[in-house]
C-alpha positions as CSV (number, residue, x, y, z in Angstrom):
1,M,25.8,111.0,-0.1
2,I,28.0,113.9,1.0
3,P,28.4,113.7,4.9
4,V,27.4,117.3,6.7
5,A,30.0,118.5,9.1
6,G,27.5,119.9,10.9
7,A,25.4,116.6,12.3
8,D,28.6,114.8,12.6
9,M,30.0,117.5,15.0
10,A,26.3,117.8,16.5
11,A,26.2,113.7,17.3
12,A,30.0,114.0,18.7
13,A,29.4,116.9,20.9
14,P,27.5,115.5,23.7
15,L,30.5,112.8,23.8
16,E,33.0,115.6,24.1
17,T,32.0,117.0,27.1
18,P,29.5,114.8,28.9
19,P,27.7,117.3,31.7
20,V,28.5,116.9,35.1
21,R,25.1,115.8,36.8
22,A,25.1,117.1,40.7
23,T,24.2,113.4,41.9
24,S,27.0,112.0,40.2
25,L,29.4,114.4,41.8
26,L,28.0,114.5,45.1
27,R,28.3,110.5,45.1
28,R,31.9,110.6,44.6
29,S,32.7,113.2,47.0
30,L,31.2,111.1,49.5
31,R,33.8,108.9,49.0
32,L,36.3,111.3,50.8
33,W,35.9,111.3,55.0
34,R,36.0,115.1,54.8
35,T,32.6,114.8,52.7
36,R,31.2,112.6,55.3
37,I,32.1,114.1,58.2
38,G,30.7,117.7,56.9
39,V,27.5,115.2,56.0
40,G,26.9,114.0,59.4
41,L,27.3,116.9,61.3
42,V,25.0,119.1,58.9
43,V,22.4,116.5,58.9
44,L,22.7,116.4,63.0
45,L,22.3,119.5,63.3
46,V,19.3,120.2,61.1
47,L,17.5,117.0,63.1
48,L,18.4,119.0,66.0
49,A,16.5,122.2,64.8
50,I,13.6,120.1,63.4
51,V,13.2,117.8,66.5
52,G,14.5,119.3,68.9
53,P,11.4,121.8,69.6
54,F,9.2,118.2,70.4
55,V,11.6,116.9,72.8
56,A,12.5,120.0,74.4
57,P,12.4,119.2,78.7
58,Y,10.5,122.7,79.0
59,G,9.0,125.3,76.7
60,S,11.1,127.8,75.8
61,G,10.0,130.5,77.9
62,T,9.5,128.4,81.0
63,F,10.9,129.4,83.8
64,V,12.4,126.2,85.8
65,A,15.0,127.7,88.7
66,A,17.0,131.0,89.3
67,P,18.9,133.1,86.9
68,N,22.2,131.6,85.6
69,S,21.7,128.4,88.1
70,P,24.8,125.7,87.2
71,P,23.7,122.2,86.3
72,G,21.6,120.3,87.7
73,K,18.7,117.9,88.4
74,G,15.9,120.0,86.8
75,A,18.3,121.8,83.9
76,A,21.1,119.2,82.6
77,F,23.0,122.6,81.3
78,G,21.8,124.9,84.2
79,T,19.4,128.2,83.1
80,D,20.3,131.2,81.7
81,Y,19.8,134.9,82.5
82,L,16.3,135.0,83.0
83,G,16.1,131.5,84.5
84,Q,15.1,129.5,81.6
85,D,16.1,125.9,80.8
86,V,19.4,126.4,78.1
87,L,18.9,122.8,77.3
88,S,15.7,123.7,76.0
89,R,16.5,127.2,74.4
90,L,19.2,125.5,72.3
91,L,16.7,122.9,70.9
92,D,14.7,125.2,70.2
93,G,16.8,127.9,68.7
94,G,18.3,126.3,65.5
95,R,15.1,126.4,63.2
96,S,15.2,130.3,62.4
97,I,18.9,130.5,61.6
98,L,18.7,127.3,59.4
99,L,15.8,128.4,57.8
100,L,16.5,131.6,56.9
101,A,19.8,131.0,55.8
102,F,18.5,128.5,53.2
103,I,15.8,130.3,51.8
104,A,18.5,133.4,51.3
105,T,21.0,130.9,49.9
106,A,18.8,129.2,47.7
107,V,17.4,132.8,46.2
108,G,21.0,134.4,45.9
109,L,22.1,131.1,44.3
110,I,19.3,131.1,41.5
111,A,19.8,134.9,40.7
112,G,23.5,134.7,40.6
113,V,23.4,131.6,38.3
114,V,21.2,133.2,35.5
115,I,23.0,136.5,35.9
116,G,26.1,134.6,35.5
117,L,25.4,132.5,32.9
118,V,23.6,135.4,30.7
119,A,26.7,137.5,31.3
120,A,28.8,134.6,30.3
121,Y,26.8,133.6,27.0
122,A,26.2,137.3,26.1
123,R,29.8,138.1,25.9
124,N,29.1,142.1,24.9
125,A,28.2,145.3,26.5
126,F,25.3,143.7,28.3
127,D,27.9,141.4,30.2
128,D,29.8,144.1,31.1
129,V,27.0,146.2,32.5
130,L,25.5,142.9,34.4
131,M,29.2,142.5,36.2
132,R,30.1,146.1,36.6
133,G,26.9,146.2,38.3
134,M,27.4,142.7,40.6
135,D,30.9,144.7,41.2
136,V,29.2,147.5,42.6
137,I,27.1,145.6,45.3
138,M,30.3,143.4,46.1
139,A,32.2,146.8,47.0
140,F,29.6,147.1,50.3
141,P,30.5,144.7,53.0
142,Q,27.8,142.2,53.4
143,I,27.1,142.9,57.2
144,M,27.1,146.4,56.4
145,L,24.3,146.0,53.8
146,A,22.3,143.8,56.4
147,L,22.4,146.3,59.0
148,V,21.8,149.3,57.2
149,A,18.6,147.2,55.9
150,V,17.3,145.6,59.1
151,A,17.9,149.1,60.7
152,V,15.8,150.9,58.5
153,V,12.9,148.4,57.7
154,G,12.7,146.4,60.5
155,A,14.3,143.0,61.5
156,H,11.4,140.9,59.5
157,P,12.1,137.5,57.9
158,W,11.8,139.0,54.3
159,V,14.2,142.0,54.7
160,I,16.8,139.3,56.1
161,I,16.5,137.0,53.2
162,V,16.6,139.8,50.5
163,A,19.5,141.7,52.2
164,I,21.4,138.3,52.9
165,A,20.7,137.2,48.9
166,L,21.1,140.4,47.7
167,T,25.0,140.2,48.7
168,T,25.4,136.6,47.4
169,V,24.1,137.2,44.1
170,P,27.3,139.0,43.1
171,R,29.6,136.2,44.3
172,I,27.4,133.2,42.9
173,A,27.1,135.4,39.3
174,R,31.2,135.9,39.1
175,V,31.9,132.3,39.8
176,A,28.8,131.1,37.3
177,R,30.2,133.3,34.7
178,G,33.6,132.6,35.1
179,A,32.8,128.6,34.7
180,A,30.9,129.5,32.1
181,L,33.3,131.2,29.7
182,P,35.1,128.6,28.8
183,V,32.3,126.0,28.2
184,V,30.8,129.2,25.8
185,E,33.7,128.4,23.2
186,R,33.0,124.8,23.0
187,D,31.5,123.6,19.7
188,F,28.6,121.7,20.9
189,I,27.1,125.6,22.0
190,A,27.6,126.2,18.1
191,C,26.3,123.1,17.2
192,S,23.0,124.3,19.3
193,E,22.9,127.7,18.3
194,A,23.1,126.2,14.6
195,M,20.6,124.0,15.2
196,G,18.1,126.8,16.3
197,V,18.1,125.4,20.0
198,P,16.2,128.2,22.0
199,R,19.1,130.3,24.1
200,W,17.2,129.3,27.5
201,R,18.0,125.6,26.5
202,I,21.3,126.5,25.9
203,L,22.2,128.3,29.5
204,F,20.6,125.7,31.2
205,G,20.7,122.2,29.4
206,D,24.1,122.9,28.0
207,L,25.9,125.7,30.1
208,L,25.0,124.7,33.7
209,P,25.8,121.0,34.1
210,N,28.8,121.9,32.6
211,T,29.1,124.5,35.6
212,L,27.5,122.3,38.9
213,G,31.1,121.8,40.6
214,P,32.2,125.4,40.9
215,L,28.6,126.4,41.6
216,M,28.2,123.6,44.3
217,V,31.2,124.7,45.9
218,E,30.5,128.3,46.0
219,A,26.8,127.4,47.1
220,S,28.2,125.2,50.3
221,L,30.4,128.5,51.0
222,R,27.7,130.8,50.9
223,M,25.3,128.9,53.1
224,T,27.9,128.9,55.2
225,Y,28.5,132.6,55.3
226,S,24.8,133.1,55.5
227,I,24.7,131.1,58.8
228,G,27.3,133.2,60.3
229,L,26.0,136.7,58.9
230,I,22.2,135.9,60.5
231,A,23.9,134.6,63.6
232,A,26.1,137.9,63.5
233,L,22.8,139.9,63.4
234,A,20.7,138.1,66.2
235,Y,23.9,138.5,68.6
236,I,23.4,142.4,68.1
237,G,19.8,142.2,68.8
238,L,18.5,142.4,64.9
239,T,16.3,139.2,65.2
240,I,12.9,138.7,64.1
241,N,11.6,138.6,67.5
242,P,13.8,139.4,70.6
243,N,11.8,136.8,72.8
244,D,11.8,133.8,70.8
245,P,15.1,131.6,71.3
246,N,17.6,131.8,68.8
247,W,21.5,130.9,69.2
248,G,22.7,134.2,68.3
249,L,21.0,135.9,70.5
250,M,21.5,133.3,73.3
251,I,25.1,134.0,73.2
252,R,24.9,137.9,73.6
253,E,22.1,137.0,76.4
254,N,24.0,134.9,78.2
255,Q,27.5,136.3,77.6
256,I,27.8,138.0,80.9
257,A,28.0,134.5,82.8
258,L,30.7,133.1,81.1
259,T,32.9,132.6,83.8
260,F,30.6,131.0,86.1
261,Q,27.5,129.6,84.2
262,P,29.1,129.3,80.6
263,W,26.9,126.8,79.1
264,G,24.3,129.7,78.3
265,A,26.8,131.1,75.7
266,V,29.0,127.9,74.6
267,L,26.4,125.5,73.5
268,P,24.7,127.6,70.9
269,I,28.4,128.8,69.9
270,I,29.2,125.1,69.7
271,A,26.1,124.7,67.8
272,I,26.9,127.4,65.1
273,A,30.6,126.2,65.0
274,L,29.5,122.7,64.0
275,L,27.0,123.6,61.5
276,T,29.5,125.9,59.8
277,M,32.3,123.9,60.1
278,G,29.7,121.3,58.0
279,T,29.2,122.9,55.3
280,G,32.4,123.8,55.1
281,L,33.4,119.9,55.0
282,I,30.7,119.3,52.1
283,G,32.0,122.3,49.9
284,D,35.4,121.3,50.5
285,G,34.8,117.5,49.6
286,I,32.7,118.3,46.4
287,A,35.6,120.9,45.5
288,R,38.6,118.1,45.6
289,T,36.3,115.3,44.1
290,A,35.8,118.2,41.1
291,A,39.2,118.8,40.7
292,G,40.1,115.1,41.3
293,I,41.9,115.6,44.3
294,D,42.4,112.3,47.3
295,R,39.8,110.3,45.0
296,S,41.7,107.2,45.3
297,R,42.6,107.9,49.0
298,G,38.9,108.9,50.0
299,A,37.8,105.5,48.1
300,E,39.8,103.5,50.4
């Protein structure tokens, strides 16, 4: 009996390039201290945003003392420019930023991955059309597109999500395409095509698992930028509800009292900084693990 070369190749293909599992990559990245610190910071801030409103000393709109009062018995970090408790508004001000940033990043990630994988797999004129379209979107700064969208349509949640997701898609797509192009040329992709595997299964069953490392790193970076962009929009007053507490809006409202009652602006600055620092450390840890850097030192 003559052995069939295609069957042997198909059998050997999974052993040649085993797909990278997201859980495995995350587990190995947690051996690095930078990843552990990043996860700790993100978990702490997420818990603060979720549990904060239920443990806040006062309601976010409750007036407890004179405006810009220093820290005292009734207000641990003093009051803001209207006389509301700074700590209560801090505990209640993170939900909108985190929720909008997560949804916008998730939407942009899904759309960008699909476009990038399809472009890499096509390798024809359709690839050029898709990526040139992504280049056009990337030519406009994120903050400018978000400002135009919010100024024209209004500061609705879906407008902010769509604006940020739209500017996230081309960046994710370029990373996905770049990571998938070498994988498309591998033998196991040709074997799958020869065996008649549907294209969608090749895209998401063969290409996607082998590009998870760069995509997870880019997703963490996009989350960081989304948090900063939403906070920036709130800082200039483009927020969903100006009466609701928001870390970015708190900075704008209380910056006039920085010299004598800084806590109203300093605390949300610290919260945003720690959150972005945490997501950045997670992305850096995943990148180092995927590249095999510092693995031995992190495992000590």
